[in-house]
N, C-alpha and C positions, 0 to 999 in steps of 0.2 A: 504494500500500500504506500502511495506517495502523495504528496501535496505539491501542486505547481501553481505559480502565479504568472499569468499572462497579462502584460501591461501594454495598453494600446493608447493611441493619441487622443481619442475622443469617443463619445457614446456611440456615434454612428459606426465607427470602426469595430467596436465591441459587438454590436448587433449583427454586422455583416460577417465577421469572422465566426461568431458562434453559430450563425445559420449555416455557413459553409461547412463547418466541422461537424455540426449535428447531422446534417444531411448525409455527409460522407460516412459518418459512424453508423447511422441507421442502415444505410445501404450495405455496408460491410457486415453488420450483424445479421441482416436478412439473408446474406449469402450462405450462411451456415446454420440457420435456425428457422423454424416455422413461424415463430411469433416473437416480436420485440415489445417489451413493456417500457413505456416512456411516461415519466411523471412530470407534469407541467406545473408552471408557476404563473403568477400574475405580476403586474407592475409594468411601468413604462419601458424598462430595458427589455423585458421579455416580449412585450407586445411589439416593439420595434423589430426584435429578432424574428417573430412570427411573420411579420410583413415580408422580410427578406427571404425567409424559408419558403413562403408561398410563391415568391418570384422564381426561386431556383428549382423547386420541385418538379415542374413539368418536363424539364430537360434531363432529369435524373432517372435512375433505375429504382427509385423508391416505390415499394408496393404497399399502398395504404391498407390493403386487405389483410396484411400481416402485421399491422401496427395496433397495439393496445394503448389507449390514452387514459391516464389517470391524472388526478390533481392533488397537489400537496396541501392546499387549503382552499376554502371558499367562503365568500360572504353570504350569510344566511338571509337572502333576499328573494323576492319573487323571480320566477324563471326568466322573465323578459327584462329584468332590471339591467341596464347597460353596465353597471358596476360589477357584475358577477365575473369572476376570473374566467370561468369556462366559456361564457358568452363572448368575452373579449378575444379569447384565443381562437375559438372555433369560427368566429366571424372572419378573422384574418386568414387562418389556415384553409378554411372551407372555400375560399375563392378559387383555388386551383387544385386542392387535394380532396379526392373523393373519400371522405371519412365515413366509415360504416357506423351508424348509430349504435349498433350492437357491440361495437368495439370501443365505444366512447363512454368511459365510466365517470360521469359527472356526479358531484355531490348534490344531494337533493336540494331543491329550492324550497322557499318558505311556503309556497302556495298549499294551503290546507294541511300543513304539517304542525305538529305540536310544538316542538322546540328543536334547537340545534343538537341537543344531547341525544334525542331519539334518532335523529338523522345520522349522527355520528355512529351509533350502534348499527344502523343499516349499512353504512358504508364499510364498516369493519367486517360485517358478514359477507359483503361482496368482495372485499379485498382478500380475505382468507390468508393463504400462504404465498400470495404473489410476491415475487422478487423483481424489483425494477432493474432494468439494464442501465438506464440513465435517469437521474433525478435532477431537474432544473430548479434552482432556487434563487430568489433575490435576497437581499438583506436590508433591513431597515436602519435608519440612522441610530436607533436605539439598540441595534444588534438583534432584532427579532428575525425569525425565519418562519415561513408558513404563517400561522397565527399563534405562535408561541412567543410570548412577550416576557422580557426580563422583569423580575419583581412582581409577577402576576400569577394567579392560580394556574394558568395554562402551562407554566414552567415547572410546576410541581411534579415530582416523580410519579409515574403511573405504569401499570402493566398493559394498558390499552394501546391499540394501534391507531385509534381515531378518537378525538375528543370534541365535545361541544364547548364553545368558548362564550362566556358571558362577560359583559362589561369590558369589552376590549378597549385598550388605551387608544386604539385607532378605529375610527368609524368605518363601517357600522359596528355596533356594539356586539351583535351576535354573529358568530362565525363557526366554521367547522375546520378542524386541522388534523393532519396526520401528526403523530407523536414521533419522538426520536426513534422509538422502536420500529416504526415503519419507514421513516426517512432514511435510516441507516441500513435498511434492508435493500441495498442497491449496490451495483458494481461501481458505477461512476456518479459522483456528485459534481455538477457544474454550477458554480455561483456566478451570477451576473450582477455587477455593481458599478454604477456610474454616478458621477457628481461628487462635489466636495462634501456634501452633507453625510456621505457614507464613509468618509476617510477614517474617522475615529473607530467606528464599529468594525471596519475591515481590519485595521491594524490590531485591534483588540482580539478579534476572533483568530487571526493568524498567530497571535502571541499566546493563544490558548487561555484567554481570560474566560474562565468557566462561569462567570456571572452573565455572560452573553449567550443566548440560545444558539447563535450562529457557530459558536466554538464547539458545539456538541454534535455536529453533523459531519460525517465522513463517509466516503465511498469505500467499499471493501477492496477495490482495486486502486482507485485514484480519486482525488479531490482537486478540482481545477477552479481557480478563481480568475475570471475574466474581468479585468478592471480598466477603466479609462485613467488618464493621468491624474484627474482630480480625486477619484476614489482611492487611488494608490499613493496619494500624496504624502502619507505619513510612514510609508514603508521604506526600509533601507534598500539601497540599490541591489544588494545581493539577494533580496527576497523575490526578485523578478527574473524572468527567463526570456530567452529569445523565442520567436514564433516557431 
């Protein structure tokens, strides 16, 4: 297992490189297995990457029929709310990628549902023993990942794979999130972080500051941080690597 930091000049370079590498990795994985499990994230950096991925996919050998999509967390909102992570991702990816609804494992929407905790239990039952090939994650300025926040009940130890989150420090208040038990059940973790507001959290996580949720997530094979110059601003030069 290794950790690598890839430092790029700006946010656009991050989204483009991650899209290129993700597409190439998915195609390579599909060359020797029937199904690939990809765990998606939300946020501006991820959404920009999905835009680029949608542009590149038609000219590639990607087989959407052998791609299983999951989410690391979701905002507990109505299905058509544009703030939902899954809606944001699928709106972008679906422009050019024929995603099978049966292979798209979205966390439940608020419509007619009791609460986020009930829906978390449903998602855990669907997840069962799935092992992700790649998990994409953003990181908040406070060091949160998914909907696990520092100094918050969502950060408390649990044996669960999925939790409901109440009173989130970041709106909306209700969310659903994979726990570290599920997030770490992956071969590769790819963090995407851009902007100066992320610099403190990025440096802390990479220095193993265990008060930050981001420091608790690692891929079994590799953990790669894709950063722009601003997000990497507090890292020593030796923490970065060539492309």
